[in-house]
VEXMAR-663338 format. One line per field, with one value per residue: x negated, y negated, z of N, C-alpha, C in turn. Coordinates in steps of 0.1 Angstrom, whole numbers, plus 5000, padded with zeros to 4 digits. Atoms other than C-alpha are relative to their C-alpha. Layout:
N
n.u X/...
n.v Y/...
n.w Z/...
ca.u X/...
ca.v Y/...
ca.w Z/...
c.u X/...
c.v Y/...
c.w Z/...
END
This chain:
320
n.u 4991/5002/4988/4998/5005/5014/5002/4998/5011/5011/4997/5001/5014/5006/4995/5005/5015/5004/4992/4994/4989/4990/4994/4992/4988/4991/4997/5009/5012/5011/5004/4990/5001/5012/4997/4990/5007/5008/4991/4996/5011/5001/4989/5003/5013/5008/5002/4992/5006/5013/4997/5011/4995/4996/4991/4996/5002/4994/5007/4993/4988/4991/4994/4990/4989/4993/4990/4989/4993/4994/4988/4991/4994/4992/4987/4994/4995/4989/4988/4995/4995/4988/4989/4999/5001/4987/4998/5012/4999/5012/5001/5014/5008/5005/5011/5002/5011/4999/5008/4993/4990/4989/4993/4992/4990/4992/5000/4995/4985/4994/5002/4990/4987/4999/4998/4986/4991/5003/5002/5008/5014/5009/5009/5011/5006/5014/5004/5015/5005/5010/4994/4999/5000/4987/5002/5005/4991/4987/4990/4991/4999/5008/4997/5012/5000/5011/5001/5004/5013/5003/4993/4993/4987/4991/4995/4988/4999/4989/4997/5011/5007/5012/5005/4998/5008/4991/5005/4990/5000/5009/5013/5000/5000/5013/5011/4996/4997/5009/4993/5007/5007/5013/4997/4999/5013/4999/4990/5002/4993/4999/5002/4997/5012/4999/5011/5001/4995/5010/4998/4986/4996/4986/5000/4989/4999/5002/5000/5012/4998/5001/5011/5001/5006/5006/4994/5006/4996/5004/4990/4998/4994/4997/4985/4993/4991/5008/5002/4988/4998/5009/4995/4988/5005/5006/5014/5006/4993/5000/4997/4992/4989/4988/4991/5003/4998/4988/4991/5007/4999/4987/4996/5009/5011/5012/4998/5008/5010/5006/4989/5002/5011/4996/5008/4995/4988/5003/4987/4998/4998/4999/5010/4997/5010/4996/4993/4990/4987/4999/4989/4989/5002/5009/4993/4989/5005/5006/4989/4994/5009/4999/4988/5002/5009/4993/4990/5007/5011/4998/5001/5014/5009/4997/5005/5013/4999/5003/4989/5006/4997/5007/5014/5005/5009/5014/5007/5014/5003/5012/5008/4996
n.v 4993/4986/4993/4987/4989/5000/4994/4986/4994/4999/4989/4988/4997/4995/4986/4990/5001/5003/5011/4995/4991/5008/5007/4991/4997/5012/5003/5010/4996/5003/5014/5008/4998/5008/5014/5003/5000/5012/5011/4999/5004/5015/5007/5000/5006/4990/4987/4989/4987/4999/4990/4994/4991/4987/5000/5012/5001/5012/5010/5003/5008/4991/4991/5008/5003/4988/4996/5009/4997/4987/5002/5008/4992/4990/5006/5003/4987/4994/5008/4996/4987/5001/5003/4991/4985/4993/4997/4994/4986/4992/4997/5000/4988/4998/4990/4996/4991/4994/4988/4989/4993/5009/5004/4989/4996/5011/5012/4996/4999/5013/5008/4995/5004/5014/5002/4997/5011/5013/4995/5009/4999/4989/4997/4991/4997/4995/4993/4998/5001/5010/5014/5006/5015/5003/5010/4994/4989/5005/4993/5009/4995/4988/4995/4995/4995/5006/5015/5008/5005/5009/5012/5005/4993/5002/4987/4999/4987/4992/4990/4995/4988/4995/4988/4988/4988/4989/4989/4990/4989/4989/5003/5000/4986/4994/5007/5006/5014/5008/5007/5012/5005/4993/4988/5002/4995/4986/4998/5005/5013/5004/5014/5009/5008/5012/5009/5008/4993/4991/4986/4996/4998/5001/5008/4997/5009/4991/5007/5009/5009/4993/4991/4995/4986/4996/4988/4996/4987/4996/5005/5014/5005/5014/5001/4997/4989/4988/4997/4994/4987/4990/4997/4991/4986/4993/5000/5007/5011/5013/5012/5007/5009/4993/5001/4990/4986/4999/4989/4988/4998/4997/4987/4989/4996/5005/5001/5011/4996/5011/5010/5008/5009/5005/5010/5014/5004/5010/5004/5001/5014/5004/5010/5008/5011/5011/5011/5005/4996/4986/4997/4993/4985/4995/5002/4990/4987/4999/4999/4987/4990/5002/4993/4986/4994/5001/4990/4987/5001/4992/4986/4998/5001/4989/4987/4996/4996/4986/4991/4988/4988/4999/5000/4986/4999/5003/4988/5002/5007/4996/5011/5005
n.w 4992/5001/5005/4993/5008/4997/4987/5001/5007/4991/4991/5008/5003/4988/4998/5009/5001/5014/5006/5012/4996/4995/5011/5007/4992/5001/5014/5004/5006/4991/5001/4993/4986/4995/5000/4989/4988/4999/4997/4986/4992/5002/4993/4986/4997/4993/5007/4993/5002/5007/5011/5008/5010/4994/4988/4994/4985/4994/4992/4987/5003/5007/4990/4993/5010/5003/4990/5001/5012/4999/4992/5008/5011/4994/4997/5013/5006/4992/5002/5013/4998/4992/5009/5012/4996/5002/5014/5006/5004/5003/5015/5005/4998/4986/4999/4986/4997/4987/4998/5007/4992/4997/5013/5005/4991/4996/5009/5013/4999/4997/5012/5009/4995/5002/5015/5003/4995/5007/5014/5008/4995/5004/4989/5002/4987/5001/4988/4999/4987/4999/4999/5013/5000/5006/5011/5012/5005/5002/4991/4994/4986/4996/4987/4994/4987/4993/4999/5012/4998/5011/4996/5011/5001/4989/4996/4993/4994/5004/4990/4992/5006/4993/5006/4992/5003/5003/5007/5003/4990/5004/4995/4985/4996/5002/4993/4988/5000/4992/4989/4997/5012/5002/5007/5015/5006/5003/5011/5014/5002/5014/4999/5011/5003/5008/5000/4987/4989/4993/4997/4999/4986/4997/4988/4991/4988/4988/4988/5000/5011/5013/5001/5014/5000/5013/5005/5012/5004/5013/5010/5000/5012/5000/5002/4988/5002/5000/4986/4995/5007/4993/4986/5002/5004/4989/5001/4989/4993/5007/4992/5011/4996/4996/5011/5010/4996/4991/5005/4997/4985/4997/5005/4995/5009/4993/4985/4995/4990/4991/4999/4988/5003/5013/5008/4998/5008/5011/5007/5014/5004/5014/5003/5012/5002/4991/5007/4991/5006/5002/5009/4994/5001/4990/4987/4998/4999/4986/4992/5002/4993/4986/4996/5002/4990/4987/4999/4997/4991/4988/5002/5004/4989/4990/5005/4994/4986/4999/4998/4995/5008/5012/4998/4997/4988/5003/5003/5001/5013/5006/5004/5014
ca.u 5425/5422/5445/5460/5449/5413/5416/5430/5402/5376/5393/5396/5360/5349/5371/5359/5323/5324/5335/5341/5362/5382/5388/5400/5424/5439/5438/5408/5378/5344/5336/5369/5365/5330/5343/5372/5349/5325/5355/5365/5331/5329/5362/5351/5316/5300/5286/5309/5290/5254/5256/5231/5233/5239/5259/5278/5271/5291/5275/5283/5308/5322/5328/5348/5368/5375/5392/5414/5422/5430/5455/5471/5475/5489/5516/5523/5526/5548/5571/5574/5580/5607/5628/5621/5618/5655/5652/5618/5617/5591/5581/5549/5521/5511/5477/5474/5443/5442/5421/5429/5446/5466/5474/5487/5508/5521/5511/5519/5555/5561/5548/5571/5601/5593/5590/5623/5639/5623/5628/5609/5577/5549/5529/5494/5479/5441/5429/5393/5376/5350/5356/5368/5360/5395/5382/5362/5388/5417/5435/5466/5469/5445/5456/5428/5421/5402/5390/5385/5349/5352/5361/5373/5403/5434/5448/5482/5487/5510/5508/5487/5461/5434/5413/5418/5395/5414/5410/5430/5442/5422/5390/5398/5406/5371/5351/5371/5381/5356/5365/5338/5319/5287/5304/5308/5272/5283/5308/5308/5318/5330/5316/5327/5297/5298/5272/5259/5274/5242/5235/5268/5287/5322/5331/5353/5366/5353/5352/5318/5332/5327/5305/5292/5284/5260/5277/5266/5272/5268/5298/5299/5319/5325/5363/5386/5411/5384/5375/5411/5413/5383/5397/5430/5411/5395/5360/5354/5364/5375/5378/5407/5431/5463/5482/5463/5470/5503/5523/5497/5497/5534/5537/5509/5486/5460/5456/5445/5414/5398/5431/5419/5390/5407/5390/5393/5426/5425/5452/5464/5461/5473/5445/5451/5428/5428/5449/5472/5500/5509/5530/5564/5555/5527/5546/5576/5555/5536/5569/5582/5551/5554/5590/5580/5551/5572/5599/5573/5549/5564/5565/5530/5513/5530/5517/5483/5498/5486/5510/5502/5519/5496/5462/5444/5425/5389/5366/5329/5313/5287/5259/5267
ca.v 1126/1163/1186/1217/1240/1229/1238/1272/1278/1271/1294/1321/1318/1322/1353/1370/1358/1347/1314/1331/1358/1332/1313/1344/1352/1317/1316/1293/1298/1299/1264/1250/1266/1251/1217/1219/1228/1200/1176/1188/1183/1148/1138/1149/1136/1168/1201/1230/1259/1267/1284/1307/1331/1360/1347/1319/1307/1282/1251/1239/1214/1241/1265/1238/1229/1265/1272/1241/1249/1285/1274/1248/1271/1298/1274/1263/1300/1310/1281/1292/1328/1317/1303/1329/1362/1369/1369/1385/1418/1445/1445/1448/1472/1484/1501/1520/1537/1563/1592/1625/1644/1614/1605/1639/1644/1609/1581/1599/1609/1574/1557/1579/1571/1534/1535/1552/1524/1497/1507/1476/1487/1509/1526/1541/1560/1567/1593/1593/1600/1574/1537/1519/1482/1468/1439/1459/1487/1463/1479/1461/1482/1506/1529/1537/1555/1535/1499/1473/1464/1439/1403/1396/1419/1417/1446/1456/1485/1512/1538/1552/1579/1600/1629/1664/1694/1724/1758/1787/1814/1840/1821/1818/1855/1863/1836/1824/1788/1761/1748/1722/1699/1718/1749/1733/1743/1779/1774/1768/1731/1722/1687/1659/1642/1606/1580/1565/1591/1609/1620/1639/1637/1640/1614/1621/1602/1618/1608/1592/1572/1579/1608/1616/1653/1663/1689/1710/1743/1761/1744/1707/1687/1652/1659/1658/1682/1708/1706/1713/1741/1758/1754/1770/1799/1806/1795/1772/1742/1709/1674/1659/1630/1641/1628/1653/1684/1676/1700/1727/1723/1723/1755/1773/1775/1755/1753/1721/1724/1704/1686/1674/1656/1635/1615/1577/1563/1545/1536/1539/1506/1491/1470/1442/1416/1384/1363/1340/1346/1382/1395/1408/1443/1445/1430/1452/1483/1477/1471/1504/1523/1508/1521/1555/1560/1547/1573/1602/1588/1604/1639/1636/1624/1651/1678/1678/1685/1719/1748/1779/1803/1795/1795/1829/1842/1832/1858/1863/1840/1851/1828/1806
ca.w 1843/1851/1831/1847/1819/1825/1861/1851/1827/1854/1879/1853/1844/1880/1883/1852/1854/1818/1802/1769/1785/1803/1771/1753/1781/1778/1740/1736/1713/1731/1717/1730/1763/1767/1757/1782/1810/1802/1801/1835/1850/1834/1849/1883/1880/1893/1879/1888/1873/1865/1831/1814/1786/1810/1840/1857/1892/1913/1926/1961/1947/1924/1953/1971/1940/1932/1965/1961/1925/1932/1958/1936/1906/1929/1940/1904/1892/1922/1915/1878/1889/1914/1886/1860/1880/1876/1838/1834/1815/1812/1775/1754/1763/1798/1803/1836/1850/1878/1892/1875/1903/1915/1879/1870/1901/1908/1884/1852/1862/1876/1844/1823/1845/1843/1805/1803/1822/1800/1763/1751/1769/1756/1784/1781/1811/1813/1838/1850/1883/1875/1884/1853/1847/1842/1821/1797/1794/1791/1820/1834/1866/1882/1910/1934/1966/1992/1996/1969/1963/1934/1943/1908/1914/1935/1955/1967/1991/1979/2007/2035/2027/2043/2032/2046/2047/2032/2018/2004/2027/2007/2015/2052/2054/2041/2059/2088/2097/2108/2143/2146/2123/2129/2115/2081/2075/2075/2047/2010/2007/1972/1966/1944/1928/1915/1907/1940/1962/1973/1999/1999/2032/2046/2073/2103/2133/2166/2202/2195/2166/2129/2121/2086/2080/2052/2031/2002/1984/1952/1936/1927/1901/1890/1886/1915/1899/1893/1930/1938/1913/1929/1964/1952/1937/1971/1963/1993/2014/1997/2011/1992/1994/2011/1980/1958/1979/1998/1976/1980/2018/2020/1999/2018/1989/2009/2047/2065/2087/2115/2120/2154/2137/2110/2083/2086/2074/2041/2015/1980/1962/1929/1915/1890/1873/1894/1870/1889/1864/1865/1835/1843/1831/1856/1885/1880/1875/1908/1925/1911/1923/1957/1960/1946/1970/2000/1993/1995/2020/2052/2038/2022/2053/2074/2051/2068/2103/2116/2115/2135/2111/2083/2099/2096/2126/2129/2114/2113/2087/2063/2052/2021
c.u 4999/5013/5001/4994/4985/4996/5002/4989/4988/5003/4999/4986/4992/5005/4995/4985/4995/5009/5007/5012/5012/5007/5008/5013/5010/5002/4991/4988/4988/4996/5010/4999/4988/5003/5009/4993/4991/5009/5004/4989/4997/5010/4998/4987/4990/4998/5007/4993/4986/5001/4987/5006/5006/5011/5004/4998/5006/4990/5007/5013/5010/5007/5012/5012/5007/5010/5012/5008/5008/5013/5011/5006/5009/5014/5008/5006/5012/5013/5006/5007/5014/5012/5002/5000/5013/5002/4988/5003/4987/5000/4985/4993/4995/4990/4997/4989/5002/4991/5008/5011/5012/5008/5010/5012/5010/5001/5006/5015/5006/5000/5011/5014/5002/5002/5014/5010/4998/4997/4991/4985/4993/4990/4989/4994/4987/4996/4985/4997/4988/5007/4999/4999/5013/4998/4995/5009/5014/5012/5008/5001/4992/5005/4988/5002/4989/5000/4995/4986/4996/5009/5007/5014/5009/5006/5013/5002/5013/5005/4988/4993/4989/4996/5002/4991/5011/4994/5011/5000/4991/4986/4998/5001/4986/4990/5004/5002/4990/5008/4993/4993/4987/5002/5002/4988/5001/5009/4996/5009/4999/4998/5003/4988/5004/4988/5000/5005/4991/4994/5015/5004/5015/5000/5013/5000/5000/5001/4989/5001/4999/4988/5000/4992/4995/5006/4993/5005/4995/5010/5001/5006/5002/5015/5007/5010/4993/4997/5012/5003/4991/5004/5012/4996/4992/4985/4993/5009/5000/5004/5008/5009/5013/5010/4997/5004/5013/5009/4994/5001/5014/5004/4991/4989/4986/5004/4991/4991/4995/5010/4998/4988/5003/4990/5006/5011/4996/5014/4999/5003/5003/4991/5003/4989/5005/5005/5011/5014/5000/5012/5011/4998/4991/5006/5011/4995/4994/5011/5006/4991/5001/5013/4998/4991/5007/5010/4993/4990/5002/4997/4985/4991/5002/4995/4987/5002/4998/5013/4995/5003/4992/4985/4995/4991/4986/4993/4985/4996/4987/4993/5004/4990
c.v 5016/5007/5014/5012/5000/5006/5015/5007/5002/5011/5014/5004/5005/5015/5010/5000/4996/4989/5005/5009/4993/4993/5010/5004/4989/4995/4989/5007/4997/4985/4991/5002/4993/4985/4996/5000/4988/4987/5000/4995/4985/4992/5000/4994/5009/5012/5010/5013/4998/5011/5004/5009/5013/4999/4985/5000/4987/4992/4998/4993/5009/5010/4993/4998/5013/5004/4991/5003/5013/4999/4992/5008/5011/4994/4997/5013/5005/4992/5004/5014/4999/4997/5009/5015/5007/5004/5007/5015/5006/5003/4998/5013/4999/5011/5003/5010/5007/5012/5012/5007/4991/4996/5011/5003/4988/4989/5003/5001/4986/4991/5004/4995/4985/4996/5003/4990/4987/5004/4990/5000/5012/5002/5010/5003/5007/5006/5002/4999/4991/4986/4993/4985/4996/4990/5006/5010/4994/5006/4989/5003/5012/5005/5007/5004/4993/4985/4994/4994/4990/4987/4994/5005/4997/5014/4999/5015/5007/5010/5003/5012/5004/5013/5011/5011/5012/5011/5010/5011/5012/4997/5001/5014/5006/4993/4994/4985/4992/4993/4988/4995/5007/5013/4999/5005/5014/5003/4995/4987/4996/4984/4993/4990/4988/4992/4993/5007/5009/4991/5003/5003/4998/4992/5003/4991/5010/4991/4990/4989/5007/5008/5005/5013/5003/5013/5004/5015/5003/4995/4984/4996/4985/4997/5005/5012/5013/5004/5006/5014/5011/5003/5010/5014/5007/4999/4992/4989/4987/4989/4991/4990/5008/4999/5010/5014/5001/5012/5013/5004/5004/5014/5011/5004/4995/4998/4988/5004/4988/4989/4991/4990/4993/4991/4986/4997/4990/4998/5002/4986/4999/4988/4993/4989/4987/4988/4995/5002/5014/5003/5008/5015/5005/4998/5010/5014/5003/5001/5014/5010/4999/5007/5015/5006/4999/5011/5014/4999/5008/5015/5003/4999/5011/5013/5005/5004/5015/5008/5014/5012/5001/5000/5014/5000/4998/5013/4997/4994/5006/4988/4996/5005
c.w 4998/4995/5007/4993/5001/5013/4999/4993/5010/5010/4994/4997/5012/5003/4991/4999/4986/4995/4987/5002/5005/4989/4992/5007/4999/4986/4994/4993/5010/4999/5007/5015/5006/5001/5011/5013/5002/5002/5014/5009/4998/5007/5015/5004/5007/4991/5008/4999/4994/4990/4994/4990/5006/5011/5003/5015/5005/5007/5013/4998/4992/5009/5007/4991/4996/5010/4999/4987/5000/5007/4993/4989/5005/5003/4987/4994/5008/4998/4986/5002/5008/4991/4989/5003/4997/4985/4994/4997/4998/4985/4996/5003/5015/5000/5015/5001/5014/5000/4994/5008/5004/4988/4995/5009/5003/4990/4987/5000/5002/4988/4990/5004/4998/4986/4996/5004/4993/4985/4992/5004/4995/5011/4996/5014/4997/5013/5000/5015/5002/5001/4987/5002/4993/4989/4987/4994/4996/5008/5007/5015/5002/5014/5006/5014/5008/4999/4986/5002/4988/5002/4988/4999/5012/5003/5007/5005/4996/5011/5009/4994/5010/4993/5011/4995/4998/4993/4998/5011/4997/5005/5015/5005/4999/5009/5013/4999/5008/5012/5004/4988/4997/4992/4985/4993/4997/4989/4987/4999/4986/5000/4987/4998/4991/5001/5013/5012/5008/5012/5002/5014/5001/5014/5008/5012/5012/5012/5001/4989/4986/4999/4986/5000/4986/4996/4987/4997/4986/4989/5002/4986/5001/4997/5012/4998/4999/5014/5006/4995/5007/5014/4999/4997/5011/5000/5011/5006/4991/5010/4991/5007/5003/4988/4989/5004/5009/4996/5003/5015/5004/4996/5006/4991/5005/5015/5005/5011/5008/5002/5012/4998/4986/4994/5003/4991/4989/4994/4985/4996/4985/4998/4987/4998/5008/4992/5009/4994/4996/4990/5007/5000/5011/5014/5003/5001/5014/5010/5000/5007/5015/5006/4999/5011/5014/5002/5004/5011/5013/4999/4996/5012/5011/4995/5006/5015/5001/5003/5004/4992/4988/5001/5003/5012/4996/4998/5000/4987/4995/4995/4986/4990
END
């Protein structure tokens, strides 16, 4: 007879890509985890996983069984949550990861407020503009801008997002404002460099569809907050998430540019490991973030709208 915990171990192993990691997550030693998986395969009379020292791979039968098991376990967990959600409390330790700018302006303050409301919870916030492996870093929730590209993880949308080209009034007084994508070549574009991001380009939605424009300049950084700081100081154009620069745009410290050629819409997401049972501290924090972002979303997205009183007149541009 197949045991529910053996099914859970199998689903967890597929999600994490490691039988040992799945065993640790469920409280089993590697030997016990291996024994339980073998028992499950024996009960079914099929091999579910091809195992090697480096990786796991689903067999055809394993893929079919995984889909059914995942659905069954989701129903079981949802039933348990339905009767316990009213009594669940946020306690223990919560590890949150976020990009630096978004973390400093939004996630850090939200995490502090959440911790204040839950005195039995300890919160750690890690800020980095590099993608962090949630499993290796022990992260409970990662807040990210853009699409999810890891099938082991689950995503929940927090708010809309798009990038905006912006610059300080002082820069625009000296160099003028780009009116077309081609004119970006005449400006100093401050670029954010990350592994795998070359060639560097900014993407816009035009009448012809999406258009990627190669950009470059004498200033590049792997830190989003440094890109923003340079833009505020008048050193060039930045291509930033609206959530990173909304306050600067509203205050007039930065000016939105090329507003008739918007970047493709994206979103802010809360990313969690693909465990079917989500701890109360994680579920409640993601709920809290969603409410916090929803309260600010209209004003933030409106900050990129053009305003005639803050756009300096176009001036002759000098070569970069």
